[in-house]
C-alpha positions as CSV (number, residue, x, y, z in Angstrom):
1,M,102.5,115.5,175.4
2,A,101.8,113.8,172.0
3,Q,98.4,112.9,173.5
4,H,97.7,116.4,174.5
5,K,98.5,117.6,170.9
6,I,96.3,114.9,169.5
7,I,93.5,115.9,172.0
8,E,93.9,119.8,171.2
9,A,93.8,119.0,167.5
10,E,90.5,117.0,167.9
11,R,88.9,119.7,169.8
12,E,89.8,122.3,167.2
13,R,88.3,120.3,164.3
14,E,85.1,119.7,166.4
15,R,85.1,123.4,167.1
16,K,85.5,124.1,163.5
17,R,82.8,121.6,162.4
18,K,80.5,123.4,165.0
19,T,81.2,126.7,163.6
20,R,80.6,125.6,160.0
21,E,77.2,124.2,161.1
22,K,76.4,127.0,163.0
23,A,76.8,129.2,159.8
24,R,74.9,126.9,157.8
25,K,71.9,126.9,160.0
26,E,72.2,130.9,160.0
27,A,72.3,130.9,156.5
28,L,69.2,128.8,156.2
29,A,67.3,131.1,158.3
30,R,68.2,134.0,156.5
31,E,67.5,132.6,153.1
32,P,64.1,134.0,151.8
33,R,61.5,131.3,151.0
34,R,61.5,131.1,147.3
35,G,59.0,128.1,146.9
36,K,57.4,125.1,148.3
37,S,59.1,122.4,150.2
38,V,58.5,119.1,148.8
39,A,56.0,118.0,151.5
40,E,54.1,121.4,151.0
41,F,54.0,120.6,147.1
42,C,52.8,116.9,148.0
43,A,49.9,118.3,150.1
44,S,48.9,120.7,147.5
45,W,48.7,118.3,144.8
46,G,47.3,115.5,147.0
47,V,50.0,113.0,146.1
48,S,52.1,111.1,148.6
49,R,55.8,111.7,148.9
50,S,56.7,108.1,147.4
51,T,54.6,109.2,144.3
52,Y,56.4,112.4,144.4
53,E,59.9,110.5,144.3
54,E,58.7,108.1,141.7
55,W,58.1,111.2,139.3
56,R,61.5,112.4,139.9
57,R,62.8,108.9,139.2
58,R,60.9,108.9,136.0
59,G,62.1,112.5,135.1
60,I,58.5,113.8,135.1
61,G,58.5,115.6,138.4
62,P,58.9,119.4,139.1
63,T,62.4,121.2,138.7
64,V,63.8,121.8,142.1
65,I,66.3,124.0,143.5
66,Q,68.5,124.1,146.4
67,P,69.8,127.3,147.2
68,I,72.3,126.5,149.7
69,P,74.0,123.2,149.3
70,G,72.9,120.7,151.9
71,G,69.7,123.0,152.6
72,R,66.2,122.6,151.7
73,V,64.9,121.5,148.5
74,L,62.3,123.8,146.9
75,I,60.1,123.9,144.1
76,T,59.4,127.4,143.0
77,S,56.0,128.5,141.6
78,E,57.5,129.0,138.3
79,A,58.6,125.4,138.1
80,E,55.2,124.1,139.7
81,V,53.2,126.1,136.8
82,E,55.7,124.9,134.1
83,W,55.2,121.1,135.6
84,A,51.4,121.4,135.8
85,S,51.2,122.8,132.2
86,K,53.3,119.9,130.9
87,R,51.4,117.4,132.8
88,S,48.0,119.1,131.7
89,A,49.4,118.6,128.1
90,L,50.5,114.9,128.4
91,A,46.9,114.2,130.0
92,A,45.6,115.8,126.9
93,V,47.6,113.7,124.2
94,A,46.8,110.4,126.5
95,D,43.2,111.0,126.5
96,P,42.2,112.6,123.5
97,A,38.6,112.7,124.6
98,E,39.1,115.6,126.7
């Protein structure tokens, strides 16, 4: 009898986990796209993912959002424009010949 209750409890936990996962996937599918994925950002700027990650570690990468915890990380167009202008400003200071 005790073994039966343990099995039922495990089945119930698994059912709840699957329900939560399904709800999370549905929420991701409904979430309107508010920016570029990291891969799209890297492709548009012609940089590798490792370069992007290095920028993030150094604190010089673009600001990201994660609308749904555990969901995709996005870079909004506003964050990309802000990052690009900071990058241009830093380049101008580093190379005064421009």
